Structures are given as C-alpha cells and as structure tokens.
N, C-alpha and C positions, 0 to 999 in steps of 0.2 A: 493196396486197397483199391478194389475195382470200382466201388461206388457206394451209394447209400440207398436203403429202402425206407423212404419217409415221405411225408406230405410236402407239398409245395406247388410251385407254378413254373412253367416253362416260359421264358421271356425271350423276345427278339433282342439280340445283343446290340446291334447298331454300332459296332466297334470300328468299322471302317468308315472313312479312310484314315482315321487318326492312328490306328494301331500299326499300319504298314508304313507310315511316314517316319522320317528320321526324328529323333529326339532333339528338340531345339532348346536353346538357352535364352532366358530373359532375365538378366541380372541387374541389380542396382550397382552403381559405381563403387559404393562403399563396401561391398562384399567381395569385390574382385581382389585377389591377391592376399586375402586374410590368412594368416598362419597361426598355429597354436604356439603358446609360450612354453615350448619344450624342445629339446634337441630332436632333430630328424632321425628316423630309423634307418640305419645303414643296411642291416640284414634282417628282412622280415621273417625269414625262417628261424632265426635265433630267438624270436620273442617267446616269452613264457605266457601261460594263461593270465597271470596277474598283470603282466605288461599290457596285454591286449585289452583287458578290462579297464586298466588305468587310462589307456589311450581313448577308449570309448567314453570314459567319464570326462576327460579333458576336452574332447571334441563336442560334448553336449549332444550326442546322437540320440534321437527319439524314434522309437518304433512307430511307424505310421498306422499299424493295425489297431493299437489300443492307446497310443499317446504316452506310453511309459518310457523312461530312460532305458537305453539299451544295456548299460552296464549293470543295472539292477536285475534285468532279466538274465543276463549271462551269469551273474553270481547265483541266482536261483537255479538255473540249469546245472551249474557245476555242483551245487550242494545236493541236488536231487538225483545225481548220477544218471544224467541223460544218456540214452542209448542212440536215439535217432534225432537229428536236427533237420527240420523241414523249413525251407525258404518259401514263404507264402507269396505266390503270384496268381492266386485264384481270384481273378476279376470277374465275378459272376453277376454284377449289376450292369444294366444296359449303359452303353456309351463309355464306360470306365475301362481304361487299359493303362492306368498309371503305374501298375506293378509289372504287367507282362511286357509292355514296350521297353522300359529301362532294362529289364532282364535280357531281352533279345538284342537291343542296340548296344548295351554295355555288358556283353556277356563275360568279358575277361574280368572286369571289376566285380561283377556279380559272383563269379566263381571264386575270385580271390577273397571277397568278403565272407562268403559261406565257409571257405576253408579256415579263415581266421576265427570266425565264430565257433566252428566245430572244435577247433583247438582250445579256445577259451572255455567252452562248455564241457570239454572232455568227452564228446560224443564219439562213438565208434563209427557211426554212419551219418550220411547227410544226403539230402536230395532236394530238388526243386519240385513244387506242386503247382500245376496250372489247371484251368477249367477246360474240360473236354468238349462240352456242348457249344462249340464255336464253329458254326457252319458257313459264315460269310467272310472268312478270312482270305486275304490276298497274299499272305506269307505262310511259310511252313514252320511249324514248331519242331525243333530237333528232339531226338530221343535222349541225347546227352548234351550237357553244357559244361564245358571246362572239366570234363572227367566225372561230373556228377549226373546221375540219372534224373530224368524229368518225368515225374509221376503225373498222370492225367486223372483228374477227379471229375467224375460224371455225376449227374443227378439234377434234381430240380432246385430252383432257387428257394432258400438261401444255401447254396452248396458250401460257401466259405465258412459259415457258422457251423454247419453240420460237420465239416472237416475238422474244425477246431474242437468240437465236442468229441468227435471220434478219437482224435489224437490226445485230448485231455483225459479220456478214459484210461489211457495207458500212462502210468507214472513215469516211464522212461522216454517219452516222446515230447518234443517241444517245437514251437513254431515261432518264426521271426519274419518280419517283412523284408522284401527284396530291397526297397529303398534304403533301409537302415544298413543292410549289408554293403551296398555300394558306398555309402558315406563312411563306413568302417574301413573299407579298402582304401579310399582316398585319404583318410586320416593317417593310415599306416604308411602309404606310399608317398604322399605329398605333404604330410604334416598339416592338413587342412581341417578346420572344424566344420560342423554342419551349419551352413548358412543358407542352404537351398532345400527345396523339396520338389517332388515330382507330382504333377497334376495333369489331368485330362481336361481340355477345354473343348466342349462339343455342344450340340443342340441344333435345332433347326433355324436359329438366328445367327449362328456362327458361320462366317464365310470361309474360314480356313480351319476346320477341326484338326487338332493336333495334340501331342503330348509335349509339355513344356517342363523345363527345370527352372523354376522361378525362385527369386530371393524371398526369404522369410520376412514378413512384415509388409510385403507389397499388397496393395488394395485389389479387391476384385474388379473394380472398374478399370484399373491399369491393365490387368490381364486380358479383359474383354477387348479393350482397345488394341492390344498387341495382336490378337488373332483376327480382329475385324468383325464388325456386326453388319449384317446385310439389312437388318431392320431392328427397330427398338423392341427389346424383349418385354413380354408381359409378365414373365416369371423367371427369376434367377435362383437356381438351386445350388447350394454349396454343400459338398460332402459326398453326395451320392444320389443317383436318380431314384432309389427306393428308400434309403435311410437318411438322406440329407434334409436340409431345412431351407426354406425360402428366405431371401434377404431383400429388403426394400432399399436400404442405403448402401449401394455398392462402393461408394467412395470412402466409407468408414469401416467396412468389413475387411479384415486383414487375413492374409494367408498364413496358416499355422502348419507345424510339421504333420499334423494329422489330417490336413485338407487333401483329399484325393481327387476331387473333380470340381469344376465350375461349369454348370450347364445353363444355357439360355434358351428359353422356349417362347414362341410367339403366342401360344394359347395358354390362358390361365385357367387351370382346372379347379374352379371354385366349387364350394358345396352347393348342390342343386336344391337344398332345402326340401328333400324328399325323405320321408320316413323309411324305415326298414321294410322291405317287401317279403322278408322271411324266406329268401332263396337258399340260405345256408351255404353259400359259396365260401364265406369267410371261415366257417367251421371246417369245411372239407380241405381248404388250402392251408390252414395254419400248420406250420411244421412242428409246433409244440403240442398239438392236439387240444388247444383251448377252444372256447366258444366265444369269439369276440362280440357276438350280438348280445348275449346275456350280460357280459361285462359292460358293454356300452349302455345297455338299458339300466343296469344297476347304478351306473354313474349319473345318468340323466335323472333317475328317480332318487338319487342320493341315498341309496341302500348299500352303504359300505360294508355292511355285515356279510354280504354275498361275496366280497372280494376274497376272503380267506377260503371260502368253499370252492370258488371258481378258479383258484390258483392264479390270480392276476400277477403275482410276483414272478411267474415263469415267462412272461412276455419278453421277447428279445428285441422288439422294435424293428423287425425286418420290413414292415410295411406291406406284407403280402395281403393282409385282409383289406387294407385301404385300396390296393391295386385292383382286386377282383370285385369290389363292391359296386353293383350297378347304380346304386343311389348316391355314389360318391361321398359316403360318410367318412369323416376323418377318424377312423377307428383306431389306428395305430397310435397316433399322437395323443388322442384323448385317453386311451388306456395307459400309455406310458406316463402321462402327466398325473393321472389319478393314482397310479401305483406308487409314484414318487411321493405324493401327498399322503398315501395310505400307510406308509411304513411307520411314521411317528404315532399312528393311531393304534398300533398293535397292543402297546401297553395299556392304553385306555380300554380296549376291548376285553383284555384279560381281566382288568378290574371290574368291568361291567359284567363279565361272566360270573365272577365271584359274588358280586352283588345280587345277580339273578338267583344264584344258589341260595343265598341268605333269604331272598324274597320268597322263594318256594317254601323254605322252612317256616317262615313267618306266615305264609299263606295257609300252610297246613294247621298251624296253631290257631289261626283265625277260623279255619274250617271247623275245628273242634269246638271253638267258642260259639260259632254259629249253630252247631248242633244243640249245644246246651241252651242257647237262647231260643231256638225253635221249640224245644220241649216246653219252655216256660210260656211261649206264645200260644201253644196248643191249649195249655191249661187256662190261660187268660181268655181265649175265645170261647171255651166251654162255659166258663163262669158268666161271660157277657151274654151268651145265648140264654142261659137260665134267667138272668136278671131282666133281659129284654122281654121274655115271655111274660114274666110277672108284671112288668110295666105296661105292656100293651093291653093286658086284661083290665088293669085299673084305669087306663085312659080311654077305653073304647066308648063308655057311656058319655063321658064329658065331651068327647069328640063328636058324638052323634048329636048332642044338644047344640053344640057350637055350629055344626054343619047346618042344622035346621034354621038357626037364626041367620046365618050367612046367606042361605038360599032365599029366604024371604027378602033380605036387603038387596040381593042380586036381582030378584024379580022386579023390584021397583026401579033399580038402576037401568035394567035392560029396557023397560018401557020408555024411560027418558031417552035412552040411546036410540030406540026405534024412531021416536018422534024427530030427534035431531037428524037421523039418516034420511027421513022423508023430506025434511026441509032441504038438506044438502042435495038430494036427487033433483028436486025442482030447480034449485040454483044451477046445478050442473047441466040440466037440460037446456036452460036459457043460455048458459055460457057456451055450450057445445054448438047451439044454433048459430050464435055469433061467430064462433070459431070456424064453422063450416062455411059460412058466407065469406069470411076472410080467406079461407083456404081456396074456395072456388075462384075468387078474384085473383089470388096469387097464382093459381094454376093457369088462369088465362094469361097473366103477365109472363109466366114461365114459358107458355107455348109461344107467345110472341118473341120472347128472347131466344127460344130454341130455333124458331124460324130464321131469325136474324143470324144466329150462329151457323145454321145449316147453309144459309146463303153465303156466309163468309167461307165456310169450308168448301162449298162447291167452287167458289171463285178461286180459292187457293189450289184446289185439286186441278181446275182447268189450267191455271198458271203453271202448276207443277208438271202437268202433262205436256204443255208446250215446251217447258224447259227440258223435260226428259227427252222429247223428240229432238230438240236442238242438240242436247248432249249425245244422243244416239247417233245423230248425223255427224257430229264432231268426232266421236269415237270411230265411226265407220270410215270417215275420211282419213283419220290418223292411221287406222288399220291398213287401209288401201295404200297409203303413202309408205307405211312401214313394210308392207309386202313388196312394193316396187323397190324400196331401198334394199330389202333383203335379196331380191332378185339381182339388183345391180351388184350387191356384195358377192353373191354367188358367182356372177359373171366375172367379177374382178378376181375372185379366188381361183376360178377355173383357168383364167388367162395366166395368172401367176403360176399355177401348177403346171400348165403347158410349157410356159417359159422355163420353169425349173426343170421340167423333164428334158427339154431341149438342151438346157445347160448341162444337166447330168449326162446326157448322151454325148455332148461334145467333150466333157471331162473324161468320160469313159474312153472315147476314141483317142483323145490325147494320151491317156494313160496306156492304152493298148499300143499306140504307135511308139511311144517312148519305151515301152517294155520290149517291143520287137527290135527297135534300134539298139537298145541296151544288150539284147541277146545277140544281135549281129556283131556289135562291137566286142562283146565277150568272146564270141567265136573267133573273130579276127585276132584278138589278143591271145587266145589259146593257140591259134595257128602260128602266130609270131613266136610265141614262147617255145612251141614244139620245134620250129625251124631253127631258132637259136640254140636250143638244146642239141639238135641233130648236128649243127655246124660245130658246136663245141665238142661233141663226141668225135667228129671227123678229125678236128685239129688235135684232140687228145690222142687219137689213134695214130696219126702221123707223127706226133711227138714221141710216142712210145716206139714206133718203128725206127725213127731216127736214133733214138737212144740205143736200141738193140743193134743197129748197124754200126754205130760208133763203138759199142762194146765189142762187137765181132772183129772190127778192123784193129782195135787195140790188141785184142787177143792174138790176131794173126801176126801183127808187128812184133809183139812180145815173143811169140813162138819162134819167129825168124831170128830174132836177136839171140834167143837161147840156143838155137841150132848152130849159129855161127860161133858163139862162145864155146859150145860143146866141141865143134870141129877144131877150133884153135887149141883147146885143152888136149884133145886127142893127138893132134900133130905135135904139140909140145911134149906130151908124154912119150910119143914114139921117138922123137929126137933125143929125149933124155935117155931112153933105153938104149938107143944106138950109141950114144956117146959113152954110156957106162960100159958097154960091151968092149972088152979089150981086143976081141978078135974081129970086130967089125971092120969092113974095108972102108976106105975113104970114099968110095962111090956110094956105099950105103949111107954114110953120114951126109954126104952132099945131097943125096936124094931125099933124105929126111928133112934136111934144111930147106931144100927147094919146096918140098911139100908144105912145110910150115909157112914159107914165104908166100906160096900161092894161096894158102888158106887166108893169111892175113891180107893179101892183096884183094882177094874176092870179098872180104868183109864189108868195106864201105859200099861196094855196089849192091850187095844184098840188102844192107841197111837202107840205102837210098830207095831201092825198089820197094821194100816193105813200107817205107815212109810214104812213097807215092801212092801205093795201094791204099794205105789208111786215109790219106788226104782225099783220094777220089771217092772213097766210101762216105767220108764226112760231107763232101760237096753234094753227093747224090741224096743223102739223107736230109741236108738242109734245103735242097731244092724241093724235095717231096713235101717237107714241112711247110715251106712257103706257099706251094701250090694249095695245100690243104687250108692254110690260113686265108689265102685269097678267096678260095671257094666258100669258106665259112663267112667271110665278110660280105661277099656278094649275096649269100643266102639271107644274112641278117638284114642287109639293105633292102632286099626284096620284101622280107616280112615287115620291115618298118614302113615301107611305102604302102603295103596293103593295109596295115593298121591305121596309118594316117588317112587313107582313103575311107576306111570304115568309120573313123572318127568324124570326118567331114560329112559323110552320109548321115551319121547319128545326129550331129548338130543341125543339119538341114531338116531332118525329119522332126526334131523337137521344135525347131523354129516354126515349121509349118503347122505342127499340132498346137503350139501356143497361139499362132495367128488364128487358127480355127476356133480355139477356146475363147479368145478375146472377142472374135466376131459373135460367137454365141452369147457371151456375156453382154455385149452391146445390144444384141437383139432382145435379151432378157430384160435389160434395163428399160429399153424402149417400150416393150410390151407392158411392163409394170407401170411405167409412167402413164401410158395410154389408159390402162385399167384404173389407175388412181384418179386420172382426170374424169373418166366416166363416173366413177363412184362419187367424186366430189360434186359433179353436176347433179347426180341423183339425190345426194344429201341436201343440196341447196333447194332443189325442187320440193323435197320432202318437208323441209323447214317452212317454205313458203306456203305449202298446202296446209300445214298445221297452224300457221299464223292466221290464214283465212278462216279455217274452221273455228279457231279460238275467238276471233272477232265476232263471228256469227253467234257463237255460244254466249259471249258477253252481252250482246244485244238482247238475246232471249232472256238472259238472267235479269237484265235491267227491267224488261217488261214484266217479268214475274214479280219483282219487288214492287213495282208500281201497282199491279193488281192486288197484291196482298195489303198494301197500305190503304187502298180504297176500301177493301173488305173490312179491314180493322176499324176504319172510321165509321162505317155503317154499324158494326157491332157495338162500338162504344156509344153511339146514339141510342141504340135499342136498350142498352144497359142503363143509361141515364133515365129513360122513360120508365123502365122497370123499377128503379129506385124510388121515383116519385109515387108510383102506384102503391108500392109496399109501405111507404111512409104514411099515406092516407089510411090504409087498412090497419096499420098498427095503432094509430090514434083512436080509431073506432073500437078496436078490440080492448084497448086499455080502459076506455069509458065503460064498456060492459063489465070488465073485471071489477071496477070500483063499485058498481051497483051490487054485484054478487058478494063483495066483501061486507057491505052493510047488512045484507040479509043473513050472512053467516054469523055476524056479531050478535044479532038478535037471537038466533038459534043457540049460540053458545051460552048466553045468559040463562036461557031456560034449562040447558043441560047442567050448568053449575048448581042451580037450585036443587035439581034432582040428586046430584052428588052429595050435597050437604045433608039431605034427608037420609041417604044411604050411609054416610059416616056415622050419623047418630044411631042408626039401627045396629051397626057393627059394634059401637061402644057398649050398648046395652047387652049384646050377645057376649062380649068379652067379660063383662062383669059377672054374668051368670057362669061362664066357664071358669073364672078364677075361684068362685065360691065352691064349685064342685072339686077343683084341684086341691083346695085346702082340706076338704073332707077326706080326700084320698091320702093326703100327707099324714093326717092324724091317724088314719088306719095303718099306714106304713110304720109309724113310730111304735105302735103296739106290737106289730109283727117283728120289728127289729129286736125288741127286748126279749121276745121269746127265742129268737134264733141265737142271740148272744148267750143266753143261758145254756142252750143245747151245745153251742160250740165250746163253752167252758168245760163241759163234761167230756167232749171229744178230745180237748187238749190234754186233759189229765190222763186219759187213756193213752194218747200219743206219746206223752213223756215217758210213761212206763215202757211202752213198746220200743221207744228209742234206745233206752238203756240196754234192753235185751239185744237189739240189733247191733249196737256198738260192740258188745261183748262177743257176739257171733262173728262179726267181721274181723275183730282182732285175732280171734282164734283161727280164722281161715287164712288171712293174709300174713299173719305173723308180725304185724306192726300196729302201732297205736293209730287210732283214727281220730282226727280233729275235724269237727264240723261246726258250723255256726248254729245258732239257736233255731229250732224248728226245722232242721234239714236232716231228719232222721232217715235211716234206710228202712223201708217197710219190709215185712216178711215176703216170702215168695208168693206171688199171686196165685190164687186158686184157679183151676181150669175154667170156672164160670165167671172170672172177674170181668171179662169183656162184656158178658151179658148184663151183670149188675151195673156196670158203668153205663151201658146203653139205657137200662131202666131208669137210672138216676137222672139222665139228661134227656129222657123221652119228652116229646112235645105234649103239651096239655091237650085234652080233648077239644077244648073250645078255641084252640089256635090253629090257623090254617097251616097245612104241611108245606114245608119249603120256604117259610117266611124268613128273610134275612134279618139278623139282629141289628138294631140301629146303632148301638154303641160299638159293635165289632167293625162296622163300616167306618167309624170315625177314627179308630186307632188300632194298630197292630202290635203295640209294644206289650211285652209281658208284664204281669203284676206279681211281684214276689211277695211271699208271706212275710209280714212284719215279725219282729221279735216277740217272744211270748209275753214279755211285760207290756208290749204295745197292744197285743191282742186280748188283754184281760180288762174289759171295761168294768166299771163299778157295778157290782151285783145288787139287784133289788129283789126283794121277795114278793113284791106286789105284782099282780098281773098273772094271767094264766100261762101255762107252759105249752109249748108247741111240740107235738109228737113228730119226730123226724127219723129217717133211716140212718142209723149210726154208721153202717158200712159205707154208705154213699158220702156222708159228711167226712168220714175219715179219709177217703180217697181224695176228696176235694181239699182237705186241710193239709195233706202231706205234699211237699214239693218234690220235683223229679230228682231221685237220688242218682249218684254216679253208677254207671253200668259196671257190673261185676260178672265174671264168667262162672257159670255153674259147672263145676268140674264133672258132675255126674251127667248132666244133660247136654253140656257143651253149648248153651245158649245164654245170652245176657239176661240179667234180671229185668222183670217188667218194671215200669215206672208208674207213678201215681201222680195225680193232679194236685197242685198246691191249694191251700185253703184260701178263702176269700172272706173279708170282713163283710158285715151286713151293708155297710155303705157302698161297697163294690157290687154286691149281689143285688141290692134293691134298685140300683140305677139312679139314685138321687145325686151321685157325684156328677159334677159338670164334666164335660169332655176335657177341659184344660186340667182339672184336678186329676182326672184319671191318667192323662198323659204324663203329668208330673210324677205321680206315684209309680207309673210304669217305667219312667226313665230311671228313677232311683232303684227300682227292683232290677232293672237291666244292668246297672253298674254293679250291684251286689252279685248278680249271676256271673259277670265276668271276673269279679274278684275271687270267686270260688271255682274258676275254670279248671284249676289243677286237680280238683277232686275226681275228675273223670279218669277212669282207667283206660288209657288210649291203647295199650297192647291188647287188652281184653276186647275193646271195640273192633280193632283190626282183625283179631282172631275170629270174632263172631261174624265177619263178613259185612258189617255195617260201616258205611263211610260217612255218615252224618248227613245233615241237611243244610241248605243254604238259607240266607235270610229271606229271600223273596219267594220261597216255596209257597204255592197257593194251598189253602186248606181244602180238604175233601168236599166235593159238592154234595155228597149224600150224608144225611144225618145218621149219627150212630156209628159211622165207620171210623177206623183209626186214621188220623190225619197223615200218618206216614204213607 
C-alpha cells in the first residue's frame, strides 16, 4: 500500500527528541515482579494458537488502539481467516511516538509478539506499519524488523484512521497495536501480565520530553513530575494532541491502557468567541467529506433534523476541523457530543415522519372540506349582497332625515364651541405673555450660569494645559534618560561582544595549538610504532636466519654421521666377503681388517669435527640474533625517547594555550564587570532623573487640582443664584395659571349649556328616525309573506327535480345516493347559466356600483339551507303575491352539490347557490343570529364532506380552495 488519496492536513510532527531517546521505565513498587498464576512457558515454539490466546486472556492484555482485550481480537482474526496481520506503529499525531519508539527500542520483543499473534490468528503474512511523513527524525527506521517487513504509510492526517479503513475494507487483513504485541511477548517469555503501558510525555512545558513505560493506575501529575516541568502548564492534554481531551485535575486522572500521550502546553487555546467567517477550511480538510460548519450551525440552532441529512454519524473525531478553524471554534467536540446525543433520537424522528405522513393525509381531507365550505361561503356572500341592497334602499330616506336633524344640532354645538375657543385664545394669550416673561428671565439666568460654567471650563483648560506641559516635560526627560540608558546598554553590549570575540579568538587559538600538538604527538607515535615494527622485523629476520643456519648445521652433522656409518658398513661387508672366500690370502684378510679398523678409528674424529662445525654455526647464528635484538632495542629506545619529547612538547603547548585562554577569560570578565558598572551608573542616573521629573509633575498636578476646586466653587455659587431666580419666576407663573383656570371654568359652564341643548335636539331627531324605521319594518313584513309563498312553489319544483337527479346519479355511478334534505343534485347547467346568475344578482339602478354589503363585512361563515320542514312557514292566502324569477330563485334555493365527472365533456358539473330564507335575505337578522345560523350550517357542511367525489375533482384539475380565499373584487364574476 503506497498511500491514500483523501482529504486531510499536513502537520508538523514535533516527535524529536522524544523519539530518538531511549525508552525509560517509571514503575510502581507493587507492579515489579508480578507474575501470572500459571506455569511458565518452556518452549514458545511449541505453543498452539489456543495456548497463545489463553495467555493473552490471563495476562489481561489490552490493545492500545481501541481499548479492546487482545484475546478477543485474536479470536475474531482466527475466525475470519486472516491473511495479513499488521502491527500498527502509525503515530501520525504531533508529539506522539508511543508506538514507534517501543517498536524500535524493543525490536526483539516487538517481532516476537508479532510472530506469536500471527500464529494465534492463523495469518500467512505479517508486517509492521509506520508513518512515512516524518522529516525531522534523528534516527533511521529500518526496512525490516526481526524478519518482518516495515511498510511505510504516507498521506495526510489522519493517516492511521485511513489505514485502518483501508485494511478494514479487506476481510482478510487485521491490525493490532505494537504495545499489545510487546506485552504478549513478555507474557510468553517471562510469565508477566500487563501492568504497564507506553506513553509519550512531551509539550513546550516538559523539560525532558521522552517515551515512558509507566504503571497502570499512576496519575498524570506523577508522570509530569517524573519528566520535569520547566513552567506550570496552562493546558494538559491526555490521549493525543488532536484527539485527546484536556484535564484540570491531574492528581486524580489515571493512566489507562489506551492512554498514548500526556502533553503539557503553556498556552491555553481557548475559544475566541468569534463566529464562523465562512472560509470553508473545515469542509476542505475533513477526511470524511463532511461539512462541519453546517453541522455546527444546526447544533447551535437545535435543528437536529439536519443531522441525518448531513451524515453527522460519519464523524470520526479526528479534530482536523477544529485545528484548521481560524475562529478557533470547537467543531469536533461539539459535533461528536451532539452525534452521541442524536442516536437515541432516531426512533423519535421516524415516529415523527410517520406522524407527518398522517398529517399530510389529514391536511388533504381538510383541504377538500375547505373547498366545500368555500362554495357555501360564496353562496352566502351572494345572498348577503342582495339583502344588503334591499336594506340600503329602505334606509336611505330615514338616514337623510336623521342627518338633517343631526346637522342642525351640530351647527348649534359648533357655535358654542367657537365661543369657547375664542375665550381660550384670550386666556392662552395672557398666559403666553406671562410665560414669555418667565422664559426671558430664565434665559438671562441661564446666560449668567453659562458664563460661570465657561469661566470654570477656561480655568480647567488652563490648568490642564499646565499639567499637560508638565507631563510632556516629564515624558521628554524620561525619554532622554531612557535614550541615555539605551546608549549605555548598547556600549555594555558592544563591550561584552568584543570581550566575547576576544575570548572566542583565544579559545580558537588554544584549540588550534592543541590540534597542532596532537598532530605532532600522533606523528611521533606513528614514527615510534614504525621504528618498533622495523626493529621487530629485523629481529624476526635474524631469528629466521639463525633457525636456517641451525637446520643446515644439523643436516651437515647428520650427513657426516650417515657417511661414517656407510663406510663402516662397507668395510664390514668387504671383510665379511673376504672371510667367506676360501681362497683369500691371509694378507687380504688382514688388509680388510685393517681397513675396517681404520674406518672405525676415523669415526670419532669425523663425528667430533662435524659436532664442532655444528656448534660453530649455532654460535654464529646466536651472535647474529643477539646483534639484531640489540639493534632493535636501541631503535625502540630512540623511538620512545622521541615520543616522550613529543609528549612533553604537547603538554607544554597545551599549558601555554590554557594560560592564554585563562588570560583572555580574565580580560573578558574584567571587561564585563567594567561594562556592568557603567550600565549600573547609567541606570542610577536614569532613575534619579525620572524621580525629579515625577516630582515636578506631581507639583503641577497639585496646582491643577487647586485651580479646578476654585473654578468649581465659583460655578456652585452661580448655580445657587440661578436656583433663587428660577424659584421667583415659578411663583409668578403659577399665579398667572390660577387666574387662567378661573376664566376657563366660566367658559366651560357656557359650553356645557350648549351641549345640553344639542343633546335635546339629537333626541328629537332619533324619535323621528325610529318612526320611519317602524314604517319600513311593516313594509318588509308584507314583502316577506310574498317571498315565502313564491319559495314554497320553488321548493315543490325542487323536490320533484331532486327525485329525477337521484335516479340519474344512481344510473351513472351504479350505487345508491344518500343525501340530506334539500341537497339535491341539479341538472346540467345551461350554457347561459352564468348570465342568468349575473342578472339575478345584478345591482339595482338606484344603488351605486361597487358598494360593499354591510352584512358580508360582518361575517364570512356560510349559511346552509335548513331542512324542508323548517323552510315551510305557515301559508296565508291574504296579501298580494310577488312576481319573481323562478330560475333565479331555484339557483338560490339549491345548495352546492358534490362534483361529478361528465364522461362526455370531461368537466365537473356546475354548482348552484343554496336557498335563503326571507329573514336572511331581508337583513332583519342581527349579526349574532346570522353568525349562529352560519356556524350550524358549517357543521352540516362538514358532516356531508364525504359526498364530494374526490377522484373526480382530481381528474378535472381542480384542487379546491382554502378558507381564507378572498372573494372576487368585480361584481358578477365567479368567485373562483
């Protein structure tokens, strides 16, 4: 796996120096020497997978990656037929190296643990995985570790999570932490349970960043004290620099097996309380492709319905969005906490969705009911318009007479009001004159007070200018003193730099001389070693020559002995031959015996001569060897003397260089002491000058306070005088107001008398108006009787027509039709039905066009037709009959029927208006009575809502009307 193509961020790792340092132990006394209650393993290679899993269970080993027991993971790996087992050492978060450092420092145990886990999981392959984007390392990561390959994972943060997802996508690949593998190896080799964990302790407050193996249950405060704090941290993070959490109580926060780091920082990155600026960095950096801004805003607005749409459950809590946010919003933690709270709400949201579906169904039913109600309202408004026109015509004359009477009374009242206004104007003129006089005197007092206030302000400004001048002088003196002090500081720094440069030069000279002396000594040492080697070679050569001479002398001696022995054997053989010959003479025998005797007699001499020759050769070889050894010893002594002389010269040169360095150091210290003394003198002078300037400034400030106190006293005196003047003016004005009040009371008495006369005139006009209204009511009663008789005839015709329509509908729909009384289906409307309806409701010639009906403005509720038995008043034969348009009355008497589809034309049947009783049409009903009857009719309309053919309505393209639809503004138009 070479890497990943995904979103994320590149982070500076800051892993050094903790990564390259050795892994140290910090253990509690009660965890040292703890062993498992099971026999030790004698041959680890003979363990079976079940034995390894049992050891992991007894050792209580926990994987630091996810906090799960190791034996459970090994059982799952074995059951899933794992092919590749990966040891996770991908420390991709900054500062953290608690997996990589133990892997490198305990490489043998890491490899042994991986081998045991591979055997327990039944994996054919195994490897280590590390993070590749580590550029600031001081150590080298090997390509193989204990025979296992080391795979480098590159990519942006979070690389460890992406690697886990990549491996999880393959069913035969599994991952386990390196720390758990090390504890598994220790459990098998040493019979030890897991009592420790590996953590990284780092941060800018840690004096000694390192990786520790600490005991479980140890507090965070103890670990920080072990590594040393250079300053008190403002923020302590446990777990990870990106995914960890801050702790406040370090003495009660314990180290757990999943704790990977403890970080201490001196800066507390708090929320800046700045809203989102819309930079979209979080959306670009999120490795899961989420939009953290919209999630955060939905949480702030408590719009949890967007959680499911925005996939909040996919957040992995890597902290990338919080890291890149310039407003420092705590996006990651907020989203994680809200997602955790959102999970129990999923069932409630599903229930809410089902309820919404039911609500939509009910809304459609209400929609259809609104349509039916609207049709009833249209009919009601038309009837009210007709009744209102009739009522306005009957009331016009009474209103004109009443208006004339009221006009006369208003004229008398207006005359009284005019007189009262004249009186009030005179009173107001006198009162305004008194008020003007009061205002002029108050203005003069205000001017005097303003002059006093200006004088005070001028005095304060003058005092402030003096104080500012003193302050400016003080600041100038302090600035000049600071400049002199800075100059003295620069002189001191220059002197220290010059002394440091001289000291550096002396140190460089010392180092150069020491280097030269060391080189000379090394050359002498090499010369001595070369001389000793040459002498040793000469001695060795002489020794070899001696050995060769000795060997040659021995060979000569042995050859002489062999020659003598050969001569003796030959003489003996010759004597034996002569003695065996029977014919040999005595002389020959004697000669052979003499020859044998001479050979034997010459044998010792020859042997002695050969011995002497061999001894001489040995002495010569020994002498040559001794001479060579003497020469070699002399050469070594000369080389040793030369080396000793070189050592003495080296020591003397170093002593001289050290003396020069000490002299330079002494000069450096003297120069720094002198510069410090000069700087202290400048500081003392600076402090004295600042004290003098401060004393001058304090004196000026005291003068300023005195001047302001005097100006304030003058202002208070002016204010007291102003109060006295205002009190006198107020008393005079109140006296003028009392006089004006008396005059107004007299004018009010005159006005009340005029009002009494006006009320008497209005009473007389009302009596005349009531008499005219009674005459109109008598006339309306006669008209009502005529309309009722005409309506009775129309009802009879409607009943007959209803029977015919019910039979026709039953034939068309194939089902029985049930309808309440007087809700018959009318026949198909004629093409000119709209025109006849307009004619029936046309405005009368004496009514102005566009006049709004009074009763329609009071109520919008529909008036349903009552039952036939309710609409049949007692008939009387007395009185004339009224000629009416039967077609118009029929349309008014019929209620709106359910819509049915005309199969031939493909359009819904037209509707007709419901009938009205004479009480409704004449307008005599009070608004409350009309509203009561309208409410009853509305309930009846809802009771028969099922009579509308909804599929026919949908097929015709009509979707109904709402309750609040406004009626048409033009008369005669269809209200739809």
